[in-house]
N, CA, C and O atoms as a DFTB+ gen file, in Angstrom:
428 C
 N C O
     1  1      75.968      31.923      43.382
     2  2      75.055      32.473      42.384
     3  2      74.524      31.321      41.524
     4  3      75.304      30.525      41.002
     5  1      73.215      31.235      41.379
     6  2      72.643      30.147      40.590
     7  2      73.036      30.245      39.109
     8  3      73.228      31.334      38.570
     9  1      73.147      29.092      38.480
    10  2      73.443      29.026      37.053
    11  2      72.121      29.131      36.307
    12  3      71.178      28.397      36.605
    13  1      72.047      30.034      35.345
    14  2      70.828      30.222      34.576
    15  2      70.923      29.466      33.261
    16  3      71.860      29.649      32.484
    17  1      69.938      28.616      33.029
    18  2      69.834      27.911      31.758
    19  2      68.786      28.621      30.918
    20  3      67.662      28.850      31.367
    21  1      69.163      28.965      29.707
    22  2      68.251      29.593      28.756
    23  2      68.118      28.625      27.586
    24  3      69.080      28.383      26.858
    25  1      66.931      28.079      27.412
    26  2      66.705      27.005      26.443
    27  2      66.374      27.566      25.063
    28  3      65.464      28.379      24.903
    29  1      67.135      27.112      24.076
    30  2      66.841      27.425      22.668
    31  2      65.699      26.527      22.214
    32  3      65.780      25.303      22.321
    33  1      64.642      27.139      21.710
    34  2      63.476      26.376      21.257
    35  2      63.310      26.394      19.738
    36  3      62.319      25.894      19.206
    37  1      64.286      26.971      19.053
    38  2      64.229      27.059      17.603
    39  2      63.848      28.435      17.087
    40  3      63.868      28.681      15.881
    41  1      63.497      29.338      18.008
    42  2      63.063      30.677      17.608
    43  2      64.157      31.728      17.760
    44  3      63.871      32.926      17.759
    45  1      65.403      31.289      17.891
    46  2      66.542      32.190      18.055
    47  2      66.455      32.939      19.381
    48  3      66.440      34.169      19.416
    49  1      66.400      32.186      20.454
    50  2      66.302      32.737      21.801
    51  2      67.621      33.439      22.155
    52  3      68.696      32.844      22.074
    53  1      67.518      34.696      22.542
    54  2      68.710      35.476      22.890
    55  2      69.441      34.830      24.069
    56  3      68.826      34.443      25.063
    57  1      70.749      34.725      23.940
    58  2      71.625      34.207      24.995
    59  2      71.352      32.753      25.382
    60  3      71.706      32.331      26.483
    61  1      70.733      31.992      24.499
    62  2      70.467      30.580      24.791
    63  2      71.782      29.861      25.081
    64  3      72.809      30.141      24.463
    65  1      71.729      28.921      26.041
    66  2      72.928      28.164      26.373
    67  2      72.655      26.669      26.531
    68  3      73.517      25.928      27.002
    69  1      71.455      26.223      26.138
    70  2      71.124      24.807      26.242
    71  2      69.947      24.472      25.320
    72  3      69.194      25.349      24.897
    73  1      69.815      23.191      25.027
    74  2      68.647      22.699      24.298
    75  2      67.653      22.038      25.246
    76  3      66.570      21.633      24.822
    77  1      68.008      21.924      26.515
    78  2      67.156      21.298      27.526
    79  2      67.190      22.099      28.821
    80  3      68.183      22.758      29.130
    81  1      66.106      22.035      29.567
    82  2      66.079      22.565      30.928
    83  2      66.505      21.450      31.880
    84  3      66.586      20.287      31.484
    85  1      66.776      21.804      33.123
    86  2      67.116      20.792      34.130
    87  2      65.974      19.788      34.311
    88  3      66.239      18.587      34.356
    89  1      64.705      20.232      34.418
    90  2      63.615      19.263      34.537
    91  2      63.511      18.331      33.317
    92  3      63.200      17.149      33.463
    93  1      63.770      18.866      32.121
    94  2      63.736      18.019      30.917
    95  2      64.831      16.956      30.968
    96  3      64.595      15.802      30.612
    97  1      66.017      17.342      31.405
    98  2      67.126      16.387      31.512
    99  2      66.798      15.317      32.543
   100  3      67.057      14.134      32.324
   101  1      66.223      15.742      33.678
   102  2      65.843      14.772      34.707
   103  2      64.787      13.790      34.187
   104  3      64.877      12.590      34.446
   105  1      63.801      14.290      33.466
   106  2      62.742      13.427      32.935
   107  2      63.313      12.418      31.943
   108  3      62.956      11.240      31.978
   109  1      64.194      12.872      31.063
   110  2      64.832      11.975      30.097
   111  2      65.577      10.868      30.841
   112  3      65.435       9.689      30.519
   113  1      66.360      11.255      31.826
   114  2      67.146      10.282      32.583
   115  2      66.241       9.328      33.357
   116  3      66.478       8.120      33.365
   117  1      65.214       9.855      34.001
   118  2      64.304       9.015      34.786
   119  2      63.638       7.967      33.908
   120  3      63.428       6.833      34.340
   121  1      63.306       8.340      32.680
   122  2      62.696       7.382      31.744
   123  2      63.653       6.262      31.374
   124  3      63.242       5.258      30.793
   125  1      64.915       6.426      31.704
   126  2      65.929       5.418      31.419
   127  2      66.491       4.814      32.702
   128  3      67.521       4.140      32.688
   129  1      65.798       5.064      33.809
   130  2      66.186       4.476      35.078
   131  2      67.380       5.125      35.742
   132  3      68.025       4.514      36.594
   133  1      67.683       6.354      35.363
   134  2      68.835       7.068      35.933
   135  2      68.321       8.262      36.730
   136  3      67.522       9.052      36.227
   137  1      68.773       8.389      37.952
   138  2      68.410       9.530      38.793
   139  2      69.528      10.561      38.739
   140  3      70.675      10.272      39.081
   141  1      69.185      11.745      38.312
   142  2      70.154      12.842      38.304
   143  2      70.058      13.616      39.612
   144  3      69.130      13.414      40.395
   145  1      71.001      14.481      39.837
   146  2      71.045      15.300      41.042
   147  2      69.735      16.074      41.232
   148  3      69.076      16.454      40.264
   149  1      69.377      16.295      42.489
   150  2      68.222      17.136      42.819
   151  2      68.581      18.620      42.794
   152  3      67.704      19.481      42.861
   153  1      69.856      18.903      42.698
   154  2      70.350      20.282      42.711
   155  2      70.342      20.838      41.284
   156  3      71.089      20.365      40.427
   157  1      69.499      21.839      41.035
   158  2      69.394      22.421      39.694
   159  2      70.722      22.981      39.195
   160  3      71.008      22.920      38.000
   161  1      71.540      23.530      40.103
   162  2      72.833      24.072      39.676
   163  2      73.772      22.976      39.191
   164  3      74.553      23.197      38.265
   165  1      73.709      21.806      39.799
   166  2      74.530      20.682      39.339
   167  2      74.106      20.285      37.925
   168  3      74.951      20.106      37.048
   169  1      72.807      20.149      37.706
   170  2      72.304      19.782      36.373
   171  2      72.631      20.888      35.373
   172  3      73.041      20.605      34.247
   173  1      72.454      22.142      35.775
   174  2      72.753      23.260      34.875
   175  2      74.218      23.239      34.459
   176  3      74.535      23.454      33.289
   177  1      75.096      22.984      35.393
   178  2      76.525      22.898      35.087
   179  2      76.795      21.758      34.107
   180  3      77.565      21.916      33.160
   181  1      76.162      20.620      34.336
   182  2      76.335      19.475      33.435
   183  2      75.768      19.778      32.049
   184  3      76.353      19.376      31.042
   185  1      74.653      20.472      31.987
   186  2      74.091      20.865      30.692
   187  2      75.062      21.764      29.928
   188  3      75.237      21.608      28.719
   189  1      75.680      22.684      30.618
   190  2      76.619      23.596      29.955
   191  2      77.863      22.847      29.485
   192  3      78.362      23.110      28.391
   193  1      78.364      21.929      30.286
   194  2      79.509      21.118      29.855
   195  2      79.119      20.276      28.631
   196  3      79.890      20.166      27.678
   197  1      77.935      19.693      28.664
   198  2      77.452      18.936      27.505
   199  2      77.318      19.813      26.272
   200  3      77.654      19.397      25.163
   201  1      76.827      21.020      26.472
   202  2      76.704      21.958      25.346
   203  2      78.068      22.334      24.798
   204  3      78.223      22.483      23.586
   205  1      79.054      22.489      25.661
   206  2      80.412      22.784      25.189
   207  2      80.865      21.708      24.210
   208  3      81.446      22.007      23.167
   209  1      80.594      20.455      24.558
   210  2      80.977      19.344      23.681
   211  2      80.196      19.408      22.363
   212  3      80.791      19.319      21.289
   213  1      78.885      19.559      22.436
   214  2      78.078      19.597      21.211
   215  2      78.475      20.764      20.317
   216  3      78.602      20.605      19.103
   217  1      78.668      21.920      20.908
   218  2      79.032      23.098      20.111
   219  2      80.406      22.940      19.463
   220  3      80.636      23.461      18.372
   221  1      81.304      22.240      20.113
   222  2      82.631      21.989      19.536
   223  2      82.543      21.088      18.314
   224  3      83.471      21.043      17.507
   225  1      81.431      20.368      18.172
   226  2      81.238      19.450      17.043
   227  2      80.439      20.081      15.906
   228  3      80.037      19.375      14.981
   229  1      80.203      21.375      15.949
   230  2      79.370      22.020      14.934
   231  2      79.888      21.790      13.521
   232  3      79.092      21.679      12.588
   233  1      81.194      21.716      13.343
   234  2      81.736      21.527      11.993
   235  2      81.344      20.159      11.415
   236  3      81.436      19.958      10.204
   237  1      80.913      19.226      12.257
   238  2      80.468      17.908      11.807
   239  2      78.966      17.855      11.535
   240  3      78.458      16.832      11.076
   241  1      78.260      18.932      11.811
   242  2      76.804      18.951      11.671
   243  2      76.395      19.277      10.242
   244  3      77.095      19.995       9.528
   245  1      75.254      18.737       9.841
   246  2      74.688      19.054       8.532
   247  2      74.195      20.500       8.510
   248  3      73.934      21.098       9.553
   249  1      74.075      21.041       7.313
   250  2      73.434      22.331       7.120
   251  2      74.209      23.505       7.679
   252  3      75.417      23.438       7.906
   253  1      73.471      24.584       7.891
   254  2      74.070      25.814       8.414
   255  2      73.085      26.489       9.364
   256  3      71.890      26.195       9.365
   257  1      73.614      27.387      10.157
   258  2      72.766      28.100      11.122
   259  2      71.622      28.817      10.408
   260  3      71.803      29.391       9.334
   261  1      70.461      28.773      11.017
   262  2      69.280      29.433      10.448
   263  2      69.387      30.943      10.546
   264  3      69.039      31.655       9.605
   265  1      69.866      31.435      11.678
   266  2      69.959      32.876      11.923
   267  2      71.432      33.278      12.070
   268  3      72.219      32.564      12.692
   269  1      71.783      34.403      11.503
   270  2      73.171      34.874      11.587
   271  2      73.607      35.176      13.016
   272  3      74.789      35.058      13.340
   273  1      72.670      35.562      13.867
   274  2      73.024      36.005      15.216
   275  2      72.654      35.005      16.312
   276  3      72.651      35.365      17.489
   277  1      72.340      33.756      15.952
   278  2      71.930      32.803      16.986
   279  2      73.101      32.417      17.877
   280  3      74.256      32.425      17.449
   281  1      72.786      32.079      19.121
   282  2      73.812      31.783      20.120
   283  2      74.402      30.386      19.979
   284  3      75.570      30.172      20.304
   285  1      73.608      29.439      19.499
   286  2      74.021      28.037      19.439
   287  2      73.997      27.510      18.004
   288  3      73.536      28.197      17.093
   289  1      74.486      26.311      17.813
   290  2      74.563      25.699      16.483
   291  2      73.186      25.433      15.870
   292  3      73.034      25.482      14.650
   293  1      72.195      25.156      16.698
   294  2      70.822      24.942      16.228
   295  2      69.963      26.082      16.697
   296  3      70.176      26.659      17.763
   297  1      68.956      26.403      15.851
   298  2      68.404      25.687      14.703
   299  2      69.291      25.818      13.466
   300  3      70.114      26.727      13.354
   301  1      69.088      24.860      12.528
   302  2      69.877      24.824      11.300
   303  2      68.974      24.593      10.099
   304  3      67.910      23.982      10.207
   305  1      69.418      25.092       8.958
   306  2      68.744      24.799       7.695
   307  2      69.509      23.686       6.995
   308  3      70.712      23.525       7.199
   309  1      68.810      22.925       6.173
   310  2      69.468      21.895       5.380
   311  2      69.809      20.630       6.139
   312  3      70.766      19.940       5.788
   313  1      69.047      20.312       7.173
   314  2      69.301      19.108       7.975
   315  2      68.277      18.041       7.597
   316  3      67.082      18.315       7.486
   317  1      68.770      16.821       7.401
   318  2      67.912      15.680       7.095
   319  2      68.236      14.578       8.106
   320  3      69.397      14.211       8.287
   321  1      67.197      14.056       8.762
   322  2      67.348      12.947       9.703
   323  2      66.374      11.856       9.287
   324  3      65.183      12.106       9.101
   325  1      66.890      10.654       9.146
   326  2      66.067       9.513       8.728
   327  2      65.275       9.820       7.450
   328  3      64.087       9.515       7.345
   329  1      65.962      10.424       6.498
   330  2      65.404      10.736       5.178
   331  2      64.309      11.799       5.204
   332  3      63.583      11.949       4.222
   333  1      64.176      12.532       6.293
   334  2      63.163      13.584       6.384
   335  2      63.831      14.895       6.744
   336  3      64.681      14.959       7.632
   337  1      63.430      15.943       6.033
   338  2      63.972      17.269       6.314
   339  2      63.511      17.742       7.685
   340  3      62.355      17.559       8.065
   341  1      64.428      18.346       8.412
   342  2      64.115      18.929       9.720
   343  2      63.763      20.398       9.479
   344  3      64.459      21.095       8.741
   345  1      62.692      20.857      10.096
   346  2      62.278      22.251       9.946
   347  2      63.412      23.188      10.355
   348  3      64.181      22.893      11.270
   349  1      63.500      24.310       9.669
   350  2      64.563      25.282       9.924
   351  2      64.491      25.908      11.316
   352  3      65.452      26.532      11.764
   353  1      63.361      25.746      11.997
   354  2      63.200      26.323      13.336
   355  2      63.017      25.241      14.406
   356  3      62.416      25.487      15.451
   357  1      63.538      24.054      14.135
   358  2      63.375      22.932      15.059
   359  2      64.689      22.572      15.741
   360  3      65.775      22.770      15.197
   361  1      64.554      22.044      16.932
   362  2      65.676      21.433      17.641
   363  2      65.358      19.939      17.641
   364  3      64.443      19.513      18.346
   365  1      66.084      19.138      16.876
   366  2      65.748      17.714      16.760
   367  2      65.774      16.987      18.099
   368  3      66.631      17.243      18.946
   369  1      64.827      16.083      18.273
   370  2      64.769      15.301      19.515
   371  2      66.054      14.496      19.698
   372  3      66.467      14.240      20.829
   373  1      66.683      14.098      18.601
   374  2      67.934      13.342      18.689
   375  2      69.046      14.193      19.318
   376  3      69.882      13.679      20.061
   377  1      69.048      15.476      19.021
   378  2      70.045      16.378      19.600
   379  2      69.778      16.584      21.089
   380  3      70.704      16.587      21.900
   381  1      68.513      16.754      21.436
   382  2      68.152      16.880      22.846
   383  2      68.534      15.608      23.608
   384  3      69.042      15.669      24.728
   385  1      68.283      14.464      22.986
   386  2      68.650      13.196      23.606
   387  2      70.154      13.075      23.789
   388  3      70.619      12.576      24.813
   389  1      70.910      13.526      22.807
   390  2      72.373      13.482      22.918
   391  2      72.846      14.341      24.091
   392  3      73.746      13.946      24.833
   393  1      72.241      15.508      24.254
   394  2      72.613      16.374      25.383
   395  2      72.251      15.700      26.701
   396  3      73.044      15.724      27.642
   397  1      71.085      15.109      26.783
   398  2      70.688      14.413      28.007
   399  2      71.625      13.244      28.301
   400  3      71.960      12.994      29.459
   401  1      72.049      12.532      27.266
   402  2      72.995      11.432      27.458
   403  2      74.332      11.946      27.998
   404  3      74.959      11.296      28.834
   405  1      74.756      13.097      27.525
   406  2      75.996      13.688      28.037
   407  2      75.849      14.052      29.515
   408  3      76.770      13.836      30.303
   409  1      74.697      14.602      29.889
   410  2      74.451      14.928      31.296
   411  2      74.488      13.658      32.135
   412  3      75.085      13.642      33.212
   413  1      73.852      12.592      31.649
   414  2      73.854      11.321      32.378
   415  2      75.272      10.787      32.538
   416  3      75.609      10.226      33.580
   417  1      76.101      10.956      31.520
   418  2      77.484      10.476      31.580
   419  2      78.297      11.265      32.608
   420  3      79.250      10.740      33.184
   421  1      77.924      12.511      32.834
   422  2      78.641      13.348      33.795
   423  2      78.179      13.108      35.231
   424  3      78.844      13.534      36.175
   425  1      77.064      12.441      35.398
   426  2      76.493      12.214      36.732
   427  2      77.376      11.321      37.571
   428  3      77.044      11.029      38.720
């Protein structure tokens, strides 16, 4: 059975389980000279493992969840990156990059 990735885009996507799709993770890696698996299920599994790690670190994150019923730690209110407030409905590129780096480490 294929693994389904549901990407959180900041709008409180129901049942979201990732901040990146498999193609997004592949593009990030390719831009850094790393080839990820061609199998979407392999990448999906790695994305979920990476998300497990990120979600376990929620207590170290700034701010608080934007929505009471959101599936993941982001979006968040009260987040500042590089002295600039992050929109309450945004998924920071730094977080997406961290997830992609975790996928690359699992490759």
